[in-house]
C-alpha positions in Angstrom: 0.0 0.0 0.0 1.0 3.6 -0.5 1.3 6.1 2.3 2.4 9.7 2.9 5.2 9.3 5.3 6.6 12.4 7.3 10.3 12.3 8.0 10.8 15.9 9.0 10.5 19.6 7.8 9.7 19.7 4.1 10.2 15.9 3.8 7.1 13.9 3.1 7.8 10.7 1.1 5.3 8.6 -0.7 6.3 5.1 0.3 5.1 1.5 -0.3 4.5 -0.2 3.0 3.0 -3.6 4.1 -0.7 -3.6 5.0 -0.9 -3.4 8.9 -2.6 -6.1 11.0 -5.3 -5.0 13.4 -4.6 -5.6 17.0 -7.1 -6.3 19.8 -9.9 -3.8 19.7 -8.7 -2.4 16.3 -10.3 -2.1 12.9 -8.4 -2.2 9.5 -9.9 0.5 7.2 -9.5 0.9 3.6 -9.1 4.6 3.3 -10.6 6.3 0.2 -10.7 9.9 1.5 -8.7 11.8 4.2 -8.6 15.5 4.8 -5.6 17.7 5.5 -5.5 20.7 7.8 -3.2 23.5 9.1 -1.6 21.2 11.6 -0.4 19.0 8.7 0.9 22.0 6.8 2.7 23.4 9.8 4.3 20.1 10.6 5.5 19.8 7.0 6.8 23.4 6.9 8.4 23.8 10.3 8.3 20.5 12.1 8.7 18.3 13.7 6.6 20.2 16.3 4.2 17.6 17.5 5.1 14.5 15.5 7.5 12.2 17.4 10.3 12.0 14.8 13.1 12.6 17.0 12.0 11.1 20.4 9.5 8.6 21.4 5.8 9.7 22.2 5.2 9.2 25.9 2.0 7.2 25.3 2.2 5.5 21.9 6.1 5.1 22.2 6.2 5.7 18.5 9.4 7.4 17.2 10.4 8.1 13.7 8.8 8.4 10.3 5.1 8.9 10.7 2.1 8.5 8.4 0.2 11.7 8.6 -3.6 12.3 8.5 -6.0 12.7 11.4 -9.2 13.5 9.4 -10.2 10.2 7.7 -12.7 7.3 7.7 -12.8 4.2 5.6 -14.5 0.8 4.9 -13.9 -2.0 7.4 -11.9 -4.8 5.8 -10.7 -6.6 8.8 -11.4 -6.8 12.6 -8.9 -7.5 15.4 -9.9 -9.7 18.3 -12.3 -8.2 20.9 -14.2 -6.0 18.5 -18.0 -5.8 18.8 -20.5 -3.6 16.9 -18.7 -3.5 13.5 -18.6 -5.7 10.4 -16.7 -6.0 7.2 -17.9 -3.4 4.7 -19.0 -0.9 7.3 -18.2 2.7 6.5 -16.9 4.5 9.6 -15.5 7.9 10.5 -12.5 8.0 12.9 -12.2 10.5 15.6 -8.3 10.2 15.6 -8.1 11.6 19.1 -7.6 8.5 21.3 -8.5 8.3 25.0 -8.2 5.5 27.6 -11.7 5.6 28.9 -10.5 4.9 32.5 -8.7 8.1 33.8 -10.4 10.8 35.8 -10.7 13.1 32.7 -12.5 10.3 30.7 -14.9 9.5 33.6 -15.7 13.1 33.9 -16.8 13.3 30.3 -13.8 15.2 29.1 -11.9 12.5 27.2 -10.1 15.3 25.2 -8.1 15.8 28.5 -7.4 12.1 29.0 -4.2 11.4 30.8 -3.1 9.2 27.9 -4.5 11.1 25.1 -2.8 10.9 21.7 -3.8 11.6 18.0 -3.5 9.3 15.1 -1.6 11.0 12.3 0.4 13.1 14.7 1.5 11.0 17.7 1.3 7.7 15.7 0.4 6.5 12.2 -2.7 8.1 10.7 -4.9 8.0 7.6 -3.0 9.2 4.6 -2.5 5.7 3.5 -4.3 2.9 1.7 -5.1 0.9 4.8 -5.1 2.3 8.3 -5.5 0.8 11.8 -7.8 2.6 14.2 -9.2 1.6 17.6 -12.8 0.6 17.2 -13.7 2.7 20.2 -12.7 5.8 18.2 -14.8 4.9 15.3 -18.5 5.6 14.4 -20.4 3.7 11.7 -21.8 6.4 9.4 -23.1 4.6 6.3 -26.5 4.4 8.0 -26.7 8.1 7.8 -26.2 8.1 4.0 -22.6 9.3 4.1 -20.0 8.3 1.6 -16.2 8.1 1.8 -15.6 11.7 1.1 -18.2 13.0 3.6 -17.0 10.5 6.2 -13.7 12.4 6.1 -15.5 15.6 7.1 -16.9 14.3 10.3 -13.7 14.9 12.4 -13.4 18.5 11.5 -17.1 19.0 12.0 -16.7 17.6 15.4 -14.0 20.1 16.3 -16.3 22.8 15.2 -19.2 21.4 17.1 -17.2 21.2 20.3 -16.1 24.8 19.8 -19.7 25.8 19.2 -20.7 24.2 22.5 -17.9 25.9 24.4 -19.5 29.2 23.5 -22.9 28.1 25.0 -24.6 29.3 21.8 -28.4 29.5 22.0 -31.0 29.5 19.3 -31.6 33.1 18.4 -28.2 34.3 19.5 -26.1 36.4 17.0 -22.7 34.8 16.5 -19.6 36.1 14.6 -17.2 33.6 13.1 -13.9 35.2 12.4 -12.2 33.2 9.7 -14.4 30.8 7.6 -11.8 28.5 6.2 -11.3 25.0 7.5 -12.9 24.7 11.0 -14.6 28.1 10.5 -16.7 26.9 7.6 -18.1 23.9 9.5 -18.7 26.2 12.5 -20.8 28.4 10.3 -22.9 25.6 9.3 -23.2 24.2 12.8 -24.2 27.5 14.2 -26.8 28.1 11.6 -28.3 24.8 12.0 -28.5 25.5 15.8 -30.7 28.4 15.1 -28.2 31.2 15.5 -27.9 34.3 13.3 -24.4 33.9 11.9 -22.1 36.7 10.7 -19.1 35.5 8.7 -15.9 37.5 8.6 -13.0 36.7 6.3 -10.5 38.4 3.9 -11.4 36.0 1.1 -14.7 36.8 -0.8 -14.8 33.3 -2.2 -14.8 31.9 1.2 -17.4 34.3 2.3 -19.7 33.3 -0.6 -19.4 29.7 0.7 -20.1 30.8 4.2 -23.4 32.4 3.0 -24.2 29.0 1.3 -23.6 27.3 4.6 -26.1 29.5 6.4 -24.4 32.8 7.4 -27.0 35.6 7.2 -24.3 38.2 6.5 -20.7 38.2 5.1 -18.2 40.9 6.1 -15.1 41.2 4.1 -12.2 42.1 6.5 -9.6 44.7 5.7 -6.1 43.4 6.7 -5.2 47.0 7.7 -8.1 47.7 10.1 -10.4 46.0 12.6 -13.5 44.4 11.3 -15.4 45.4 14.4 -17.1 48.4 13.1 -18.4 46.4 10.0 -19.7 43.7 12.2 -21.3 46.0 14.7 -23.0 47.8 11.8 -24.4 44.5 10.3 -25.5 43.2 13.7 -26.9 46.4 15.1 -24.6 46.3 18.1 -22.4 43.9 20.1 -23.2 40.2 19.7 -23.7 37.3 22.0 -20.8 35.1 21.0 -17.6 35.5 18.9 -15.6 32.5 17.6 -12.1 33.4 16.8 -10.7 30.9 14.3 -7.7 32.8 12.7 -5.2 33.0 15.5 -4.2 36.4 14.3 -3.2 38.7 17.2 -5.5 41.6 16.1 -8.4 39.2 15.8 -8.8 38.7 19.5 -8.8 42.3 20.1 -11.5 42.7 17.5 -13.5 39.9 19.1 -13.5 41.6 22.4 -14.7 44.8 20.7 -17.6 43.0 19.1 -19.0 41.0 22.0 -21.7 42.3 24.3 -21.4 42.5 28.1 -21.6 39.0 29.6 -21.0 37.6 26.1 -18.6 34.8 25.2 -15.4 34.7 23.1 -14.2 31.3 22.0 -10.5 31.1 21.0 -10.0 28.4 18.4 -7.1 29.6 16.2 -3.6 29.2 17.6 -1.1 31.9 16.7 2.7 31.6 16.6 3.2 33.8 19.6 1.4 34.9 22.8 -1.2 37.6 22.4 -1.6 40.6 24.8 -5.3 41.2 25.9 -7.1 44.0 27.6 -8.2 42.5 30.9 -10.2 45.7 31.8 -12.6 45.0 29.0 -13.0 41.3 30.0 -13.4 42.1 33.7 -15.6 45.1 33.7 -17.9 43.7 30.9 -18.0 40.2 32.5 -16.9 38.7 29.2 -16.1 35.0 29.2 -13.0 34.1 27.3 -12.8 30.3 26.8 -10.7 27.9 25.0 -11.5 24.7 23.0 -9.6 21.5 22.4 -10.4 18.9 19.7 -13.7 17.2 20.6 -15.2 14.7 23.1 -16.0 11.6 21.1 -18.9 10.5 23.2 -20.6 13.9 23.2 -19.7 15.5 19.8 -18.9 12.9 17.2 -22.3 11.3 16.5 -23.9 14.8 16.3 -21.2 15.9 14.0 -21.9 13.0 11.7 -25.5 13.9 11.6 -24.7 17.5 10.8 -22.5 16.4 7.9 -25.4 14.2 6.7 -28.0 16.9 7.1 -26.8 19.2 4.2 -28.9 18.1 1.2 -26.6 19.6 -1.4 -23.5 18.0 0.0 -20.2 19.6 0.6 -18.6 20.0 -2.8 -18.3 23.8 -2.3 -16.2 23.1 0.8 -14.3 20.1 -0.5 -14.6 20.0 -4.3 -11.8 17.6 -5.2 -9.7 14.7 -3.9 -6.0 14.8 -4.8 -3.8 11.7 -5.2 -1.0 11.2 -2.7 1.6 12.3 -5.2 -0.1 15.8 -5.2 -0.3 16.1 -1.4 2.6 18.5 -1.1 2.5 20.7 -4.2 -1.2 21.1 -4.4 -2.3 20.4 -0.8 0.1 21.5 1.8 2.3 24.1 0.0 -0.6 26.4 -0.9 -1.7 26.3 2.7 1.7 27.3 3.9 1.8 30.1 1.4 -1.6 31.3 2.6 -3.1 30.7 -0.8 -5.3 27.5 -0.5 -7.6 27.2 -3.5 -10.1 25.2 -1.4 -11.5 25.4 2.1 -11.0 21.7 2.6 -8.6 19.5 0.6 -9.2 15.8 0.4 -6.7 13.1 -0.4 -7.5 9.8 -2.0 -4.7 7.3 -1.3 -5.9 5.1 -4.1 -6.4 7.7 -6.8 -3.9 8.1 -9.8 -5.3 11.5 -10.8 -7.4 14.1 -9.2 -11.1 13.3 -9.0 -14.2 15.2 -8.1 -15.3 14.8 -4.5 -18.8 13.5 -4.0 -21.5 15.9 -5.2 -19.0 17.8 -7.5 -19.2 17.7 -11.2 -16.3 16.3 -13.1 -16.3 19.2 -15.5 -15.9 21.7 -12.6 -12.4 20.4 -11.6 -10.5 22.8 -13.9 -12.0 25.7 -11.9 -10.7 24.6 -8.5 -7.3 23.1 -9.1 -3.9 24.7 -9.5 -2.1 25.1 -12.8 0.3 22.3 -11.9 -2.5 19.9 -12.1 -3.9 21.0 -15.5 -2.2 18.2 -17.4 -4.4 15.6 -15.6 -7.7 17.5 -15.8 -10.5 15.7 -17.5 -12.2 17.9 -20.1 
């Protein structure tokens, strides 16, 4: 099987590896679609940061080259011992964040703070590979919801967005602002709109804003890189809002979020910047603003609901994830544009079995030439 193997900064190799054997409690999945995100791009560009290339991971004990990919699902082709509730041919989505189920954090319903937490595709081998092993306890059967392979790969990022949404204690009828609507932000717009909120999307990219409106945003505010978007948002909203979700990680964005939120409102920090950000504690304290963080998702609380959200969009997700690239195009047309800040898609999928780009589910084959980079034009189907 072919795999995208991370060896260090700017060093991902497409290698032929033996098919793994599932251990106790594990599933062997045939992966036809896996997503990539900013974490993958950052590891490739500047790592190793999280990936245990140079020293063993304290939980997985993995060290060395690592198969990337933490947004994936697949068809069950084999089951290890002690697996119940799954059968060959089942389509599953994998949460990738693995917890022990026995520590205090897990028992308290916060498995994202498990004492032995680790992530497939970061702390051990992941899903950018023909066949992946995943713990059955971290998988959800999603074929019954009508999902296909491409949409199964979207459940994990949707679960991250849904967990963030809940951290903001968003209520139906609230006005919410999403700062940055690429990646997690796009899924957050959809989840918030489905929750009954009035959603304002803010981004620099007009194409992303158009998608955000299709996902349910009631208004789209194009940000100016040289000024705060607060005045524009306050104008659209008619005043401060209940919740602001800050997805960009940009230093100025947190300041803008605090300017937009109403007294006793909530600001959820999702994006991670490269450096610490100063904040005005007077504004937070005197206005009783709640500034909260969010980490990954809680499988038991978020994952099934995220799968249902992905399944609930009747027109599919081809505007968010229009194509799937072969492994050979992972770096030049997947990770590199993200590093340069010029991704041509909100979400890029990778098909480990593809030999050329293909339209993702719900996309028309003839539309591929409008969403891929020039380096792929030689393989575009007319």
